[in-house]
N, C-alpha and C positions, 0 to 999 in steps of 0.2 A: 504493499499499499504506500509505503514512503517513497519507493521508486516511481510510482505514479505522480506523487506530489512534487517530486523533483523534476519532472518533465518540463521543459521549456516549450514556447509556442511551436518552435521548430520541431521539438520532439513529438508534440501531439499531431502535428501535421504530418510528420514522418510515419507515425503509427497508422494514421487514418490512410494515408497514401499507400502504405505498405499493404494494408487490407485490400484497398481498391485494386492494387496491382495484382494481389494474390486472386481477387476474384475475377480480374479481367483475364489472368492467365488460366485460371480454371475453366472459366466461361470460354475462353478461346479454344482450349484443348478439347473440351466436350463438344462445343459447337463445330469445331473442324471435323472431329470424329463423326458427328451426326451428319454433317454436310457430305462427309465422304461416304457414309453409308447411303445417304439418299441418292448421291450421285452413282454409287455402285448399283443400288437397286434399279434407279431409273435407266442406267445404261444396259442392265441385264434384261429389262423389259423391253425397252426400245430397240435395242441394238443386237439382241440374241433371241429372247422368246418370240417377240411379235414377228420378227423375220422367219424364225423357224417354223411358226404357225403357217405363215404363207408359203414357204417351201414345202411343208407337208401337203397344203392342198394342191400345190403343183405336182408334188409325188403322186397323190391320189388321182388327179386328173390324168397323169401320164399312163397310170396303170389302166384307168377305164379306157383311155384311147387304145391301149394295147389289146384289151379285150374286145372292144368293138372292132378294131381292124382285123383281128383273127377271125372273128365270127363272120364278118362281111366277106373276107377273102374265102373263107370254106364255102359260103353260099354261093358267091358270083363267080369264083375262080378267075377273078381280075386281079392283075397285079397291082393296080392303083389303089386296091383296098388295103394293101400292105403298108402303104405310106404311113398312115396314122400309127400302126404297130411300130414301124421302125423309128419314127419321130418320138413316139412314147418311150421307147426303150432309152434313147438319147436323153430325153427330158428327165426320166426316171434317174439315170446316172448323174446328171447335173443336180438334180435336187438332192439326191443322197449325199453327194460331196459336199454341198453348200450346207446341209443340215448337220453334217459331222463337224463342220468348222463352228457352227453356232452352238451345238449343245454337246461338244465333246467332252465338257467338264461335269455333265449331269448324267449319272450313270442309268438312272430310270428312263429318261427320254432317249439315251442312246441305245439302250436294250429294246425300246419299242421300235426304234428305226431299224435295228438290226433284224428283229423278228419280221417286220413287214418287208425288208429286203430279202431275207431268206424265203419267206412264203412266196414272193412274187417270183423268185428265181424257180422254186419248185413248181409253181403253176406253169411258168414257160417250159421247164423240162419235161413235165409230166403231161401237159396238155397242148399248150400253143405250138411249140416247135414240132412235135410229131404231127399235129393237124396241118401245120404249113407245109411239112414234107410230103404228105399223103395227097395233097390237092394237086392236080394237074392243071396248068393255067389254060383257060379256054374251055374246060369241061366241067361245067357247074354240077354239083351233086348235092344230095341231101345228107347232113350230118346225122349220123345214127343217134338214137336217144340216149344210149349208154355213154357214149363219148361226150355228149352235150352235158349230161347230168354230172359226169365225173368233172368237166371243166367248171361247171357252176359250183360245185361243191368246194372245189380247190380255191376258186376266186372268192367265194363266200368267207373262206377263211381269212383271205386278204382283207376283205372288207371289215371283218370283225376286228382284225389287228389294227388296221388304221382308225377305226373307231375308238379302241383303247388308246392309241396314240393321240388323237384329238381330245380325248377326255384328259389325258394326262398333261398335254400342253395348255389346255384351258385351266386346269387346277394350278399349273405352274404360273400362268398370268394372274389367276386370283390370289394365289399366296404371295407374289410380288407386289401386288396392289395392296394387301393387308399389310405387309411388312413396310411399305412406303408410307401409308397412313400412319402406323404406328411410330415410325421414326419421326415424322413431321409433328405429331402430337407431342413427343418428348421434346422435340426442338423448341416448340411454342412455349411449353412449360417452363423450360430453362431460360428462355429469353425474357420471358415475363418476371421470372425470379430475379434475374440479373437487373432489370429495370428497377423493380422495387427496392433491391439493395441499393442501387446507386442514388435513388431518391432519398433513402434513409441516410445514406453517407452524406449527401449534400446537406440535409438538415442538421446532422451532427457538425459539419463544418461551419455552417452558419452560426450556430450557437457558440462554437469554440471561437469563432473570430469576434463575437460580440463581447464575450466574457474576458478572453485573454489578450485581445488586441485593441478593440475600439475603445474601451474605458481607459486603459492606460495611455494610449496614444493621445486621447483628448487632454489629459493633464500634461503630457509632454509638449503638445502643441501650445497650451496656454503659457507654460513657462518660456517656450521659445520666442513667442511673441513679444513677452516683456522684455526679454533681451534685445530682440530686433528693433523695438522702439526706443532704445538708448539705456535701458537699465542694465548696464554691464555688470552691476555688483550683485544682481539677483542670482542666487544659487539654484541650479536646477536639480531636483531630486526625482528619483525614478520609482514607480510602484509597479505591481503585477509580477509576471514571470520573470526568471532570472535574466533571459535574454533581453527583455525590454528594459529592465533595470540596468543591464549592462550599456544598452543603447543610450539610456539617459545619462549614464556616467561619461560615456564618450561625448555626448553633446556638451556636457559640463566641462570636460577637458577642452573641447573646442572652443568654448567661451573663454576659458583662461588663456588658451593659445592666442586668440583674437586681441584679447587685452595685451598680452606681451608683444604681439606682432605690431600692434599700434604704436607702441613704444620703439620697437626695433626699426620700424620704417622710417623713423626721423633719422636714425643713425645710418640706415642704408642710404638715404637721400644724400647725406654728406658723402658717403663712400662713392656713390655713383658720380657725384660731381668730380671727384678726384679722378675716377676712372676716365671719364670724358676728357678731362684735360690730358691724361695720358695717352688716350687714342688719338688726339689731336697732334701730339708730339710724334706718335708713330706713323700718322699720315704724312707728316712733313718729312720724316726719315725715310718712308717709303717713296715719296716723290723724288727725293734726292737720290735713292738707290736706282730707281728707274732711269733717271737721268744719266746717272754714270754707266748703268747697263746699255743705254742707247749709244753713249759715246764709245764705250768698248766694242759694240757691235759694228760701229761705223769704222773704227780704227782697224778691227779685226777683219773686215771685209776688204779694206784697202790694203792691208798687209797680205792677205790671202791672194788678192788679185795681181799684185805686183810680181810674184814668182810665176804666176800662170801667164802673165803677158810676157816674161822673159822666155819661158819655155815655148810659147807660140812663136815669138819673134825669131829666136834662135833656131828653131825647127824650120821656120821659112827660110832663114838665111842659109842653114845647111842645105836645104833643097835647091835653092838659087845657086849656091856656089858649086855644089857637088852633085847637082842633079843628073849631069851627063854620066857620072860614074856610078850611079845607083841602078839597080834593077828595079823592076815594077813592084816587086815586094818591098824593097826599101822605101820606095816612094810612098807606097800604101802605109807602111809603119808611120812615116812622117805625117801623112794626112790624118792617120788615128790620132797621133799626139796632138796636132793643131785642134782637131775637132774636140777632143776630150778637154783641152785647156779652155777652149771658147765655151763649151757647154758647163763647164765648172764656173765660169765667170757669170754665165747667165743664171745659173743656180743660186750663186751667191747674191747677186742682185735681187732676184725673186724672194729669196729668204729674208733679206733686209727690208724689202718692201712688206712682206707679210708681217714681220715683226713690229713694223711701224704703225700698223693699222690700229687706230684707237689710242695711240700713245704719243704721237708726235703730229703737230699741225691739225689738231681735232677741231676744226672749224664747225661752228653751229650757226650757220646763216641761212637765209631764205634762198632756196635754189629752184630755178625753173628746170624741171626734168627734160623739157622740150629742147632748151639750150645745150643741156648736159648731153642729151642723145645726139644732136647735131655735132657737137665737139667730138664724141666718140666715133661717129661714122666717119668725120673728116680724117681722123686718125687711122682709119682702116680703109682709106680710099683706094690706095694701091691694091690691096687684097681684093677688094670688092670688084674693081674694074678688071682685074686679071682673071678672075673666075666668072665673070659675068653675072654676079649675084644681083637679084631684085629684092629689094627690101621695102615692105609695106609698114608704114608707121602711123600712129594717130595724128590727127590734125592738130589735137590740143593735149598736152600733158600737163598734170597739176604741179603745183609748187609744194615743195616740202622743206622742212628744216633739217639741215644736214651739212656733210662736208663735199663741196662740189667736186673736188679732186677725187675722193674716193668713189663717188657716184659715177663720175665719168670712167674711172677704172672698171667699175662694175659692169656698166653697159658695154664697155669696150670689149671686156673678157668674154661675155655672153654672146655678142655679135660675132666676135672674133672666132669663138669655137664653132658657131653655127657655119661660118664660112670655111673653117679649116676642115671640119669633118663632114664636108659635102659628099653626096652620093657621086661616084665616078660616071654614072650614065645618065645623069640629069643635072641641069645648072641649078645652083642654089637658089631657094626661094625663102625668104626670112619674113616673118609676120610679127609685128610688135603691138601688143594689146594692153590697154590699161583701163580698169574698171574698179569700182568699189567691191571690197571682198565681202560676200554674203555670209561667210562663216566667222568673220571678225569685224564688226562695225567699227567705223573709225579708222580703217586701214585702206590703203590702195593696194590692188593685186596687178602686178604686171608680169606678162608672159612674153617670152621670146620662143617662137615656134619655127622650126625649120623642116625641110624635106630630106634631110642628110641620113647618114647611116643608122641612127637611132642608138639608144642605150637599153640594153636588156633589163628587165625588171628586178632581176636579183643584184644588179649593181647600182641600183637607184640611191642607195645610201653610201656605198663605197666611193662614188666618184667624187665626194665632198670631203674625203680624207686627203691630208696632204701626201704627196708623192705617190697616190694611187694611180695607176695608169691601166685602161683596158686594151691598149694596142702598143705594139713594139715601137721603139724609137724610130726604127727604119721606116714604118708605115706613116706615122705622124709624129712631128717634132714637138718639144715642149718639155717642161720640167715636171708635171703633174701637181702644179700649185695653183693653177688658174681657178678652178671651182672651189677649192679650199680657201682661197683669197676672197672670192665672191661671197661665200657663206660667211666669213668673218666680218665682211664690209656689211653685209644685211644684218647680221646680228648686232653689230656695233650701232646700227640705226633703229634697233628695236623691231626688226621684223624677222621673217623666217624665209627659208628658200628650199625648194624640192623640185623633183623630177615628177612631171604628170605621167604616170605609168599607163593611164587610159588612152593617152594619144598614141596612134599609130602612124606609120609612114614617116617617121622622122623623130625629132626630140623636141619636147616642150619643157622649158625651164621657167618656173614661176617663183616669184618672190613677193613678199609684202613690205610696205613702207607706211609708217603712220601718218595720218593726216597732219598737216600744219595746224597750229593753234587757230588761225583765222578760219580754215575750213571747218575744223572741229566745232568751233562757236557757230558758224552760219548753219551747220547741220543740226545742232542743238536748237537753235532759235527756229529753224523750220520745222522741226518735230513739235515744238512748244505750239506753234501758230496752228499746226493741223489738229491739235487737240482742244483749241478754243472754239466753244460753240459760236455759231453766228447769230 
């Protein structure tokens, strides 16, 4: 009894829920067993007994057809009267085989089938087959009375056996229905009992909630409201079960901690002020470090390029002076050295450009994207003219806030890639579009679409990684930094860039740029005016 008194609210609920779970498990097991029995009985009736009765009727009809065919053939001596007999024998064999499949697990019904089958075989052996043998086709004759009586007696025995068979099949159907009704009745009683038990359990839970939870919680709520109104000195005490008293103790501890935290927050404010000053100092140090890093990169790039220039120059001088003494392979080696030095210089310059994005000359001015695109196309004029590229551009492009040099570099790289990676069997066609991004209001979406060789979908993300190339250097030149630089420029301006994999017949590169503050304000005013009723 003391153990029941020491139970907490959680303990009472666990006991009740355990009883409910036990009832559910028992009900589920019993219900599943009853459902299984119901399904078995139903299946036995519908899938075995009833089809067996149908096959029994077919068996009997087949035997009647045999008897009729034999009698007609004996009277008329016409072969066509044997067709019912022959067909009946086939139907009998088919019906017997099917019934064996259906009632093979029921000895009494199987014994009835075997008795009918034996008696039918005796009838054919003792009467039908000798009679068919004695009849000469085309010579009708009268069957003597003794033979006819003997055949009738044997066939009457067959009739008696299939009557017994029909009776046993009918009894099997009746027994199955009675068993099905019994199982259904038991299932109904168990379901009703489970519903009653669940209702009683719900009533018990309601009473427990009222006595063990509602009343103590009301007192705890009143005390908490006093503290919430500012009476931080009010001590919260708990009543009721042990767990609710523990909750009240936790709330009291929380009240004490809040009081302590109010005092500690003032000290934290002073600490945060000192930390902010430290962060400002660290920011100054970080800017100084970045400046030194940029200076180091600039000096390192020049120091690296100077030896490369010497290598290229002296290799060229070597070829100029001793070219007539070198064979083709020697001149090829010199070309390789000069080409490698030049590519190393280009790579160093591209890396320097990539590292400077967002760190040096970070201009934030009003930029006309139309003029920026015009400048980018002017820089590409030689490549465009040489390849016969046709470029479609919008008549008007928006103004945004950004770095004009970086934006020119962005457009120049994207259009330049479209020109460089053109399809060898058709002239390049490039289309530049600009509209508001429906997925991100407040941003422009610009797309550069070409009819070139395209980019496989599985490389749509890889192409934006620095030094990643999809083609050999012999097929297409470059350092593999172009799209990585574009990605860094776009993200520096607060946008994103991607490959539109849904586009076919070329490549479509799309990127977003935020509205300028003026455009954003105009859009907000327009949306406000649309909501004002007339």
